[in-house]
MOPAC internal coordinates of N, CA, C and O (Angstrom, degrees):
PM7 1SCF
backbone

  N    0.0000 0     0.00 0     0.00 0    0    0    0
  C    1.4361 1     0.00 0     0.00 0    1    0    0
  C    1.5322 1   108.00 1     0.00 0    2    1    0
  O    1.2310 1   119.41 1   138.21 1    3    2    1
  N    1.3222 1   118.74 1   -41.79 1    3    2    1
  C    1.4429 1   121.12 1  -177.82 1    5    3    2
  C    1.5402 1   109.84 1   -66.81 1    6    5    3
  O    1.2310 1   120.24 1   143.48 1    7    6    5
  N    1.3331 1   117.15 1   -36.52 1    7    6    5
  C    1.4681 1   118.48 1   178.41 1    9    7    6
  C    1.5022 1   111.22 1   -66.74 1   10    9    7
  O    1.2310 1   119.15 1   140.28 1   11   10    9
  N    1.3268 1   119.23 1   -39.72 1   11   10    9
  C    1.4692 1   122.92 1   177.28 1   13   11   10
  C    1.5101 1   110.88 1   -61.42 1   14   13   11
  O    1.2310 1   120.28 1   136.19 1   15   14   13
  N    1.3445 1   117.08 1   -43.81 1   15   14   13
  C    1.4552 1   120.16 1   178.96 1   17   15   14
  C    1.5116 1   111.43 1   -62.13 1   18   17   15
  O    1.2310 1   120.16 1   138.06 1   19   18   17
  N    1.3257 1   117.30 1   -41.94 1   19   18   17
  C    1.4463 1   119.22 1   179.59 1   21   19   18
  C    1.5286 1   111.51 1   -65.42 1   22   21   19
  O    1.2310 1   120.79 1   140.12 1   23   22   21
  N    1.3177 1   116.10 1   -39.88 1   23   22   21
  C    1.4664 1   119.47 1   178.05 1   25   23   22
  C    1.5243 1   109.77 1   -63.23 1   26   25   23
  O    1.2310 1   120.42 1   135.57 1   27   26   25
  N    1.3413 1   116.81 1   -44.43 1   27   26   25
  C    1.4741 1   119.22 1   178.52 1   29   27   26
  C    1.5316 1   111.72 1   -62.76 1   30   29   27
  O    1.2310 1   120.39 1   147.76 1   31   30   29
  N    1.3284 1   116.86 1   -32.24 1   31   30   29
  C    1.4902 1   119.85 1  -177.72 1   33   31   30
  C    1.5236 1   108.98 1   -78.02 1   34   33   31
  O    1.2310 1   119.19 1   145.87 1   35   34   33
  N    1.3221 1   119.16 1   -34.13 1   35   34   33
  C    1.4761 1   121.23 1  -172.19 1   37   35   34
  C    1.5183 1   112.64 1   -82.89 1   38   37   35
  O    1.2310 1   119.66 1   142.55 1   39   38   37
  N    1.3317 1   118.25 1   -37.45 1   39   38   37
  C    1.4600 1   119.48 1  -172.13 1   41   39   38
  C    1.5447 1   113.44 1   -58.41 1   42   41   39
  O    1.2310 1   118.89 1   138.19 1   43   42   41
  N    1.3564 1   119.72 1   -41.81 1   43   42   41
  C    1.4805 1   115.69 1   178.76 1   45   43   42
  C    1.5128 1   112.74 1   -58.69 1   46   45   43
  O    1.2310 1   120.09 1   143.95 1   47   46   45
  N    1.3275 1   117.42 1   -36.05 1   47   46   45
  C    1.4435 1   119.34 1  -178.37 1   49   47   46
  C    1.5271 1   112.20 1   -73.21 1   50   49   47
  O    1.2310 1   120.99 1   149.45 1   51   50   49
  N    1.3271 1   115.72 1   -30.55 1   51   50   49
  C    1.4788 1   119.08 1   174.15 1   53   51   50
  C    1.4864 1   110.34 1   -68.14 1   54   53   51
  O    1.2310 1   119.86 1   140.93 1   55   54   53
  N    1.3576 1   117.88 1   -39.07 1   55   54   53
  C    1.4258 1   120.12 1   176.38 1   57   55   54
  C    1.5216 1   111.72 1   -63.29 1   58   57   55
  O    1.2310 1   119.99 1   138.81 1   59   58   57
  N    1.3191 1   117.63 1   -41.19 1   59   58   57
  C    1.4455 1   122.39 1   178.54 1   61   59   58
  C    1.5409 1   110.58 1   -63.85 1   62   61   59
  O    1.2310 1   120.38 1   139.94 1   63   62   61
  N    1.3179 1   116.88 1   -40.06 1   63   62   61
  C    1.4392 1   119.76 1  -178.72 1   65   63   62
  C    1.5222 1   110.87 1   -71.35 1   66   65   63
  O    1.2310 1   119.89 1   146.43 1   67   66   65
  N    1.3341 1   117.82 1   -33.57 1   67   66   65
  C    1.4319 1   123.02 1  -175.86 1   69   67   66
  C    1.5427 1   111.91 1   -68.15 1   70   69   67
  O    1.2310 1   120.30 1   147.81 1   71   70   69
  N    1.3001 1   117.04 1   -32.19 1   71   70   69
  C    1.4690 1   119.52 1  -177.95 1   73   71   70
  C    1.5116 1   112.02 1   -82.14 1   74   73   71
  O    1.2310 1   119.58 1   166.47 1   75   74   73
  N    1.2912 1   118.40 1   -13.53 1   75   74   73
  C    1.4266 1   121.30 1   177.85 1   77   75   74
  C    1.5639 1   110.12 1   -85.95 1   78   77   75
  O    1.2310 1   119.68 1   -44.64 1   79   78   77
  N    1.3198 1   118.22 1   135.36 1   79   78   77
  C    1.4396 1   117.46 1   175.57 1   81   79   78
  C    1.5482 1   109.86 1   -67.22 1   82   81   79
  O    1.2310 1   120.51 1   -26.67 1   83   82   81
  N    1.3153 1   116.63 1   153.33 1   83   82   81
  C    1.4832 1   119.42 1  -177.94 1   85   83   82
  C    1.5467 1   110.01 1   -57.20 1   86   85   83
  O    1.2310 1   121.64 1   -43.94 1   87   86   85
  N    1.3201 1   114.46 1   136.06 1   87   86   85
  C    1.4490 1   120.15 1  -179.70 1   89   87   86
  C    1.5128 1   109.11 1   -93.50 1   90   89   87
  O    1.2310 1   121.00 1   -48.32 1   91   90   89
  N    1.3130 1   115.70 1   131.68 1   91   90   89
  C    1.4423 1   123.05 1   178.87 1   93   91   90
  C    1.5379 1   106.84 1  -150.13 1   94   93   91
  O    1.2310 1   120.64 1   -11.38 1   95   94   93
  N    1.3328 1   116.38 1   168.62 1   95   94   93
  C    1.5172 1   117.58 1   177.16 1   97   95   94
  C    1.5270 1   109.33 1   -57.31 1   98   97   95
  O    1.2310 1   119.31 1   144.83 1   99   98   97
  N    1.3264 1   118.92 1   -35.17 1   99   98   97
  C    1.4607 1   120.81 1  -179.36 1  101   99   98
  C    1.5085 1   112.02 1   -79.78 1  102  101   99
  O    1.2310 1   119.66 1   161.07 1  103  102  101
  N    1.3205 1   118.25 1   -18.93 1  103  102  101
  C    1.4681 1   122.93 1  -176.62 1  105  103  102
  C    1.5269 1   108.70 1  -133.19 1  106  105  103
  O    1.2310 1   119.43 1  -109.06 1  107  106  105
  N    1.3604 1   118.70 1    70.94 1  107  106  105
  C    1.4645 1   121.23 1   179.60 1  109  107  106
  C    1.5433 1   110.22 1   -65.95 1  110  109  107
  O    1.2310 1   120.12 1   -24.94 1  111  110  109
  N    1.3202 1   117.37 1   155.06 1  111  110  109
  C    1.4608 1   118.75 1   179.92 1  113  111  110
  C    1.5430 1   111.19 1   -62.91 1  114  113  111
  O    1.2310 1   120.27 1   -36.83 1  115  114  113
  N    1.2658 1   117.09 1   143.17 1  115  114  113
  C    1.4736 1   121.16 1   178.33 1  117  115  114
  C    1.4986 1   108.15 1   -68.17 1  118  117  115
  O    1.2310 1   120.05 1   -49.34 1  119  118  117
  N    1.3507 1   117.51 1   130.66 1  119  118  117
  C    1.4511 1   120.64 1   178.27 1  121  119  118
  C    1.5364 1   108.90 1   -66.96 1  122  121  119
  O    1.2310 1   121.37 1   -25.88 1  123  122  121
  N    1.3143 1   114.99 1   154.12 1  123  122  121
  C    1.4435 1   119.03 1   173.36 1  125  123  122
  C    1.5036 1   112.50 1   136.74 1  126  125  123
  O    1.2310 1   122.10 1    -0.50 1  127  126  125
  N    1.3389 1   113.59 1   179.50 1  127  126  125
  C    1.4361 1   120.27 1  -175.10 1  129  127  126
  C    1.4991 1   114.24 1   -57.74 1  130  129  127
  O    1.2310 1   120.51 1   133.17 1  131  130  129
  N    1.3370 1   116.63 1   -46.83 1  131  130  129
  C    1.4831 1   121.25 1  -175.91 1  133  131  130
  C    1.4927 1   111.84 1   -59.79 1  134  133  131
  O    1.2310 1   120.07 1   134.92 1  135  134  133
  N    1.3157 1   117.47 1   -45.08 1  135  134  133
  C    1.4644 1   122.90 1  -178.60 1  137  135  134
  C    1.5337 1   109.23 1   -63.79 1  138  137  135
  O    1.2310 1   120.57 1   131.87 1  139  138  137
  N    1.3181 1   116.52 1   -48.13 1  139  138  137
  C    1.4716 1   119.87 1  -178.55 1  141  139  138
  C    1.5058 1   110.98 1   -67.40 1  142  141  139
  O    1.2310 1   120.20 1   141.71 1  143  142  141
  N    1.3348 1   117.23 1   -38.29 1  143  142  141
  C    1.4626 1   121.31 1   179.20 1  145  143  142
  C    1.5392 1   110.94 1   -61.44 1  146  145  143
  O    1.2310 1   120.98 1   129.22 1  147  146  145
  N    1.2971 1   115.73 1   -50.78 1  147  146  145
  C    1.4678 1   121.39 1  -179.23 1  149  147  146
  C    1.5403 1   111.12 1   -63.52 1  150  149  147
  O    1.2310 1   120.34 1   141.49 1  151  150  149
  N    1.3402 1   116.95 1   -38.51 1  151  150  149
  C    1.4719 1   120.00 1   178.32 1  153  151  150
  C    1.5471 1   109.11 1   -64.98 1  154  153  151
  O    1.2310 1   119.90 1   136.98 1  155  154  153
  N    1.2981 1   117.80 1   -43.02 1  155  154  153
  C    1.4800 1   121.39 1   178.20 1  157  155  154
  C    1.4940 1   110.98 1   -62.57 1  158  157  155
  O    1.2310 1   120.91 1   134.75 1  159  158  157
  N    1.3745 1   115.87 1   -45.25 1  159  158  157
  C    1.4417 1   120.76 1  -179.57 1  161  159  158
  C    1.5479 1   110.63 1   -62.23 1  162  161  159
  O    1.2310 1   120.26 1   140.52 1  163  162  161
  N    1.2779 1   117.11 1   -39.48 1  163  162  161
  C    1.4658 1   122.59 1   178.99 1  165  163  162
  C    1.5342 1   110.34 1   -65.41 1  166  165  163
  O    1.2310 1   120.42 1   138.01 1  167  166  165
  N    1.3133 1   116.80 1   -41.99 1  167  166  165
  C    1.4740 1   121.89 1   178.78 1  169  167  166
  C    1.5333 1   109.71 1   -62.24 1  170  169  167
  O    1.2310 1   120.12 1   129.95 1  171  170  169
  N    1.2924 1   117.37 1   -50.05 1  171  170  169
  C    1.4561 1   120.66 1  -179.72 1  173  171  170
  C    1.5520 1   109.71 1   -63.07 1  174  173  171
  O    1.2310 1   120.26 1   139.11 1  175  174  173
  N    1.3280 1   117.11 1   -40.89 1  175  174  173
  C    1.4304 1   120.38 1   178.91 1  177  175  174
  C    1.5045 1   113.67 1   -59.16 1  178  177  175
  O    1.2310 1   120.79 1   136.99 1  179  178  177
  N    1.3379 1   116.10 1   -43.01 1  179  178  177
  C    1.4594 1   121.32 1   176.88 1  181  179  178
  C    1.4876 1   112.08 1   -59.78 1  182  181  179
  O    1.2310 1   120.36 1   138.06 1  183  182  181
  N    1.3647 1   116.92 1   -41.94 1  183  182  181
  C    1.4441 1   120.01 1  -179.50 1  185  183  182
  C    1.5325 1   112.24 1   -70.08 1  186  185  183
  O    1.2310 1   120.51 1   145.01 1  187  186  185
  N    1.3413 1   116.63 1   -34.99 1  187  186  185
  C    1.4722 1   119.81 1   176.18 1  189  187  186
  C    1.5398 1   111.71 1   -67.61 1  190  189  187
  O    1.2310 1   120.76 1   140.46 1  191  190  189
  N    1.3243 1   116.16 1   -39.54 1  191  190  189
  C    1.4692 1   119.49 1   177.87 1  193  191  190
  C    1.5238 1   109.41 1   -64.38 1  194  193  191
  O    1.2310 1   119.24 1   138.08 1  195  194  193
  N    1.3372 1   119.05 1   -41.92 1  195  194  193
  C    1.4706 1   121.17 1   176.80 1  197  195  194
  C    1.5266 1   109.88 1   -61.57 1  198  197  195
  O    1.2310 1   120.46 1   138.50 1  199  198  197
  N    1.3170 1   116.73 1   -41.50 1  199  198  197
  C    1.4558 1   119.91 1   179.06 1  201  199  198
  C    1.5255 1   111.67 1   -63.47 1  202  201  199
  O    1.2310 1   120.74 1   133.40 1  203  202  201
  N    1.3582 1   116.20 1   -46.60 1  203  202  201
  C    1.4650 1   120.37 1  -179.48 1  205  203  202
  C    1.5232 1   111.23 1   -61.41 1  206  205  203
  O    1.2310 1   120.42 1   141.92 1  207  206  205
  N    1.3094 1   116.79 1   -38.08 1  207  206  205
  C    1.4544 1   121.41 1  -179.22 1  209  207  206
  C    1.5442 1   111.65 1   -70.95 1  210  209  207
  O    1.2310 1   120.35 1   155.99 1  211  210  209
  N    1.3250 1   116.94 1   -24.01 1  211  210  209
  C    1.4446 1   118.32 1   179.87 1  213  211  210
  C    1.5368 1   113.84 1   -86.78 1  214  213  211
  O    1.2310 1   120.50 1   169.91 1  215  214  213
  N    1.3315 1   116.64 1   -10.09 1  215  214  213
  C    1.4739 1   120.51 1   178.76 1  217  215  214
  C    1.5274 1   108.06 1   -84.03 1  218  217  215
  O    1.2310 1   119.31 1   -53.85 1  219  218  217
  N    1.3298 1   118.92 1   126.15 1  219  218  217
  C    1.4489 1   121.04 1   176.81 1  221  219  218
  C    1.5275 1   110.30 1   -61.04 1  222  221  219
  O    1.2310 1   120.16 1   -37.17 1  223  222  221
  N    1.3433 1   117.30 1   142.83 1  223  222  221
  C    1.4506 1   122.58 1  -175.18 1  225  223  222
  C    1.5252 1   112.70 1   -55.81 1  226  225  223
  O    1.2310 1   120.66 1   144.41 1  227  226  225
  N    1.3353 1   116.35 1   -35.59 1  227  226  225
  C    1.4489 1   117.66 1  -177.38 1  229  227  226
  C    1.5467 1   113.63 1   -75.48 1  230  229  227
  O    1.2310 1   120.13 1   172.35 1  231  230  229
  N    1.3124 1   117.35 1    -7.65 1  231  230  229
  C    1.4649 1   121.43 1   177.27 1  233  231  230
  C    1.5303 1   114.82 1   -92.11 1  234  233  231
  O    1.2310 1   120.13 1   174.30 1  235  234  233
  N    1.3266 1   117.35 1    -5.70 1  235  234  233
  C    1.4785 1   118.75 1  -175.16 1  237  235  234
  C    1.5339 1   111.01 1   -69.44 1  238  237  235
  O    1.2310 1   118.97 1   161.61 1  239  238  237
  N    1.3217 1   119.57 1   -18.39 1  239  238  237
  C    1.4488 1   121.75 1   178.64 1  241  239  238
  C    1.5411 1   112.46 1   -87.86 1  242  241  239
  O    1.2310 1   120.54 1   170.44 1  243  242  241
  N    1.3315 1   116.58 1    -9.56 1  243  242  241
  C    1.4472 1   119.27 1  -174.55 1  245  243  242
  C    1.5487 1   111.06 1   -69.27 1  246  245  243
  O    1.2310 1   120.77 1   -38.09 1  247  246  245
  N    1.2898 1   116.14 1   141.91 1  247  246  245
  C    1.4535 1   122.74 1   175.00 1  249  247  246
  C    1.5742 1   108.21 1  -136.44 1  250  249  247
  O    1.2310 1   120.22 1   -37.07 1  251  250  249
  N    1.2939 1   117.19 1   142.93 1  251  250  249
  C    1.4583 1   118.41 1  -176.89 1  253  251  250
  C    1.5191 1   115.17 1   -70.83 1  254  253  251
  O    1.2310 1   120.78 1   158.03 1  255  254  253
  N    1.3275 1   116.11 1   -21.97 1  255  254  253
  C    1.4913 1   122.02 1   178.05 1  257  255  254
  C    1.4981 1   107.78 1  -154.81 1  258  257  255
  O    1.2310 1   119.54 1   -22.34 1  259  258  257
  N    1.3150 1   118.49 1   157.66 1  259  258  257
  C    1.4711 1   120.61 1  -177.90 1  261  259  258
  C    1.5277 1   115.45 1   -55.34 1  262  261  259
  O    1.2310 1   119.90 1   145.87 1  263  262  261
  N    1.3464 1   117.80 1   -34.13 1  263  262  261
  C    1.4420 1   119.63 1  -177.44 1  265  263  262
  C    1.5117 1   114.42 1   -97.68 1  266  265  263
  O    1.2310 1   119.86 1  -161.09 1  267  266  265
  N    1.3099 1   117.87 1    18.91 1  267  266  265
  C    1.4508 1   124.15 1  -178.26 1  269  267  266
  C    1.5219 1   109.37 1  -114.18 1  270  269  267
  O    1.2310 1   120.10 1   -32.77 1  271  270  269
  N    1.3410 1   117.41 1   147.23 1  271  270  269
  C    1.4725 1   119.56 1  -179.62 1  273  271  270
  C    1.5179 1   110.85 1   -62.48 1  274  273  271
  O    1.2310 1   121.61 1   -31.39 1  275  274  273
  N    1.3183 1   114.53 1   148.61 1  275  274  273
  C    1.4771 1   120.68 1   174.03 1  277  275  274
  C    1.5352 1   108.93 1   -77.45 1  278  277  275
  O    1.2310 1   120.44 1   -10.47 1  279  278  277
  N    1.3000 1   116.76 1   169.53 1  279  278  277
  C    1.4572 1   119.84 1   177.22 1  281  279  278
  C    1.5295 1   111.29 1   -58.01 1  282  281  279
  O    1.2310 1   119.83 1   135.03 1  283  282  281
  N    1.3256 1   117.93 1   -44.97 1  283  282  281
  C    1.4451 1   117.99 1   177.63 1  285  283  282
  C    1.5010 1   112.54 1   -64.33 1  286  285  283
  O    1.2310 1   119.10 1   144.13 1  287  286  285
  N    1.2887 1   119.33 1   -35.87 1  287  286  285
  C    1.4760 1   120.41 1   177.70 1  289  287  286
  C    1.5096 1   112.65 1   -66.83 1  290  289  287
  O    1.2310 1   120.48 1   145.52 1  291  290  289
  N    1.3383 1   116.69 1   -34.48 1  291  290  289
  C    1.4610 1   121.25 1   175.02 1  293  291  290
  C    1.5280 1   111.32 1   -62.96 1  294  293  291
  O    1.2310 1   121.01 1   130.46 1  295  294  293
  N    1.3528 1   115.67 1   -49.54 1  295  294  293
  C    1.4570 1   119.69 1   178.19 1  297  295  294
  C    1.5120 1   110.89 1   -58.86 1  298  297  295
  O    1.2310 1   119.83 1   137.22 1  299  298  297
  N    1.3359 1   117.93 1   -42.78 1  299  298  297
  C    1.4402 1   121.70 1   179.70 1  301  299  298
  C    1.5562 1   110.47 1   -63.87 1  302  301  299
  O    1.2310 1   120.71 1   138.73 1  303  302  301
  N    1.3032 1   116.24 1   -41.27 1  303  302  301
  C    1.4767 1   121.95 1   177.35 1  305  303  302
  C    1.5368 1   109.37 1   -60.15 1  306  305  303
  O    1.2310 1   119.76 1   132.75 1  307  306  305
  N    1.3212 1   118.07 1   -47.25 1  307  306  305
  C    1.4593 1   121.71 1  -178.93 1  309  307  306
  C    1.5352 1   110.82 1   -64.21 1  310  309  307
  O    1.2310 1   120.52 1   136.17 1  311  310  309
  N    1.3434 1   116.61 1   -43.83 1  311  310  309
  C    1.4513 1   119.02 1   178.41 1  313  311  310
  C    1.5340 1   111.43 1   -61.08 1  314  313  311
  O    1.2310 1   119.69 1   135.30 1  315  314  313
  N    1.3254 1   118.19 1   -44.70 1  315  314  313
  C    1.4545 1   121.54 1   175.79 1  317  315  314
  C    1.5073 1   112.61 1   -60.58 1  318  317  315
  O    1.2310 1   120.14 1   141.44 1  319  318  317
  N    1.3244 1   117.33 1   -38.56 1  319  318  317
  C    1.4350 1   121.45 1   178.82 1  321  319  318
  C    1.5244 1   111.30 1   -66.59 1  322  321  319
  O    1.2310 1   121.28 1   144.88 1  323  322  321
  N    1.3316 1   115.15 1   -35.12 1  323  322  321
  C    1.4836 1   118.43 1   177.05 1  325  323  322
  C    1.5196 1   111.77 1   -63.30 1  326  325  323
  O    1.2310 1   120.26 1   140.75 1  327  326  325
  N    1.3250 1   117.10 1   -39.25 1  327  326  325
  C    1.4517 1   119.68 1   173.33 1  329  327  326
  C    1.5152 1   110.68 1   -61.49 1  330  329  327
  O    1.2310 1   119.92 1   138.28 1  331  330  329
  N    1.2994 1   117.76 1   -41.72 1  331  330  329
  C    1.4830 1   121.23 1   177.96 1  333  331  330
  C    1.5236 1   110.49 1   -63.30 1  334  333  331
  O    1.2310 1   119.98 1   137.42 1  335  334  333
  N    1.3281 1   117.65 1   -42.58 1  335  334  333
  C    1.4721 1   121.60 1   178.72 1  337  335  334
  C    1.5449 1   112.10 1   -58.99 1  338  337  335
  O    1.2310 1   121.00 1   145.72 1  339  338  337
  N    1.3298 1   115.70 1   -34.28 1  339  338  337
  C    1.4905 1   119.74 1  -178.89 1  341  339  338
  C    1.5111 1   110.24 1   -68.17 1  342  341  339
  O    1.2310 1   118.25 1   161.77 1  343  342  341
  N    1.3580 1   120.93 1   -18.23 1  343  342  341
  C    1.4459 1   121.91 1   176.04 1  345  343  342
  C    1.5009 1   111.72 1   -65.66 1  346  345  343
  O    1.2310 1   120.00 1   157.10 1  347  346  345
  N    1.3416 1   117.60 1   -22.90 1  347  346  345
  C    1.4864 1   120.98 1   179.58 1  349  347  346
  C    1.4984 1   111.18 1   -70.27 1  350  349  347
  O    1.2310 1   119.72 1   159.10 1  351  350  349
  N    1.3404 1   118.14 1   -20.90 1  351  350  349
  C    1.4667 1   120.00 1   177.99 1  353  351  350
  C    1.5421 1   111.41 1  -111.99 1  354  353  351
  O    1.2310 1   120.71 1  -158.75 1  355  354  353
  N    1.3327 1   116.24 1    21.25 1  355  354  353
  C    1.4548 1   119.13 1   169.90 1  357  355  354
  C    1.4974 1   117.94 1    98.48 1  358  357  355
  O    1.2310 1   118.90 1  -174.91 1  359  358  357
  N    1.3314 1   119.70 1     5.09 1  359  358  357
  C    1.4504 1   121.35 1   179.12 1  361  359  358
  C    1.5277 1   111.46 1   -92.60 1  362  361  359
  O    1.2310 1   121.20 1   -35.17 1  363  362  361
  N    1.3113 1   115.32 1   144.83 1  363  362  361
  C    1.4597 1   121.29 1   174.00 1  365  363  362
  C    1.4930 1   108.52 1  -106.88 1  366  365  363
  O    1.2310 1   119.96 1   -50.54 1  367  366  365
  N    1.3567 1   117.69 1   129.46 1  367  366  365
  C    1.4697 1   119.17 1   177.91 1  369  367  366
  C    1.5439 1   111.59 1   -59.67 1  370  369  367
  O    1.2310 1   119.31 1   -31.98 1  371  370  369
  N    1.3090 1   118.92 1   148.02 1  371  370  369
  C    1.4533 1   120.36 1   177.41 1  373  371  370
  C    1.5104 1   110.73 1   -62.63 1  374  373  371
  O    1.2310 1   119.58 1   -35.38 1  375  374  373
  N    1.3342 1   118.42 1   144.62 1  375  374  373
  C    1.4575 1   120.17 1  -176.90 1  377  375  374
  C    1.5236 1   113.13 1   -65.10 1  378  377  375
  O    1.2310 1   119.45 1   155.25 1  379  378  377
  N    1.3209 1   118.66 1   -24.75 1  379  378  377
  C    1.4707 1   120.88 1  -176.40 1  381  379  378
  C    1.5422 1   111.09 1   -97.09 1  382  381  379
  O    1.2310 1   120.21 1  -157.98 1  383  382  381
  N    1.3095 1   117.21 1    22.02 1  383  382  381
  C    1.4631 1   122.66 1  -179.58 1  385  383  382
  C    1.5276 1   108.17 1   -61.07 1  386  385  383
  O    1.2310 1   119.43 1   -53.57 1  387  386  385
  N    1.3528 1   118.69 1   126.43 1  387  386  385
  C    1.4698 1   119.55 1  -175.53 1  389  387  386
  C    1.5601 1   113.50 1   -79.47 1  390  389  387
  O    1.2310 1   120.63 1  -169.41 1  391  390  389
  N    1.3275 1   116.40 1    10.59 1  391  390  389
  C    1.4810 1   121.19 1   177.82 1  393  391  390
  C    1.5297 1   106.67 1  -121.93 1  394  393  391
  O    1.2310 1   120.52 1   -46.81 1  395  394  393
  N    1.3113 1   116.61 1   133.19 1  395  394  393
  C    1.4675 1   121.35 1   179.23 1  397  395  394
  C    1.5228 1   108.88 1   -85.05 1  398  397  395
  O    1.2310 1   121.04 1   -82.42 1  399  398  397
  N    1.3308 1   115.62 1    97.58 1  399  398  397
  C    1.4782 1   119.01 1  -176.19 1  401  399  398
  C    1.4935 1   112.46 1   -69.73 1  402  401  399
  O    1.2310 1   119.73 1   166.51 1  403  402  401
  N    1.3305 1   118.12 1   -13.49 1  403  402  401
  C    1.4589 1   120.16 1   177.07 1  405  403  402
  C    1.5441 1   110.66 1   -70.87 1  406  405  403
  O    1.2310 1   119.83 1   157.27 1  407  406  405
  N    1.3090 1   117.93 1   -22.73 1  407  406  405
  C    1.4359 1   123.29 1  -179.56 1  409  407  406
  C    1.5102 1   114.54 1   -91.83 1  410  409  407
  O    1.2310 1   120.11 1   177.38 1  411  410  409
  N    1.3166 1   117.40 1    -2.62 1  411  410  409
  C    1.5058 1   120.47 1  -173.85 1  413  411  410
  C    1.5087 1   108.07 1   -83.61 1  414  413  411
  O    1.2310 1   120.10 1   180.00 1  415  414  413

C-alpha cells in the first residue's frame, strides 16, 4: 500500500519535470505561470513523499474517527488531486489511473 501511494505521489511530478526543457545556465527556465506552478507542485510533492516515508507502514490504516479518511486515503486523495492540478498546464491523466479524479 505504501509503495502504491508513493508511486501515485511521484508520477505527477515526473510528468511535470518531463515537459520542461532541461534547465542549464545556457537554458534558464522560462518565466511565467507554468514554470512557477510546476516548481511549486514539485516542492510540495517532495515534502509529501518525505512525510509518507516517515509514517510507519502499520499506521497507514489509522483514521482519527470512523467517518474520516485514513492516512493512506489522504495520501491517495492528494496524489489524485496532483494529477488533476496538472490538467491546468495541459496534461491529461493516464486512463488507467487507480484514483478517480472526478471524485476529488
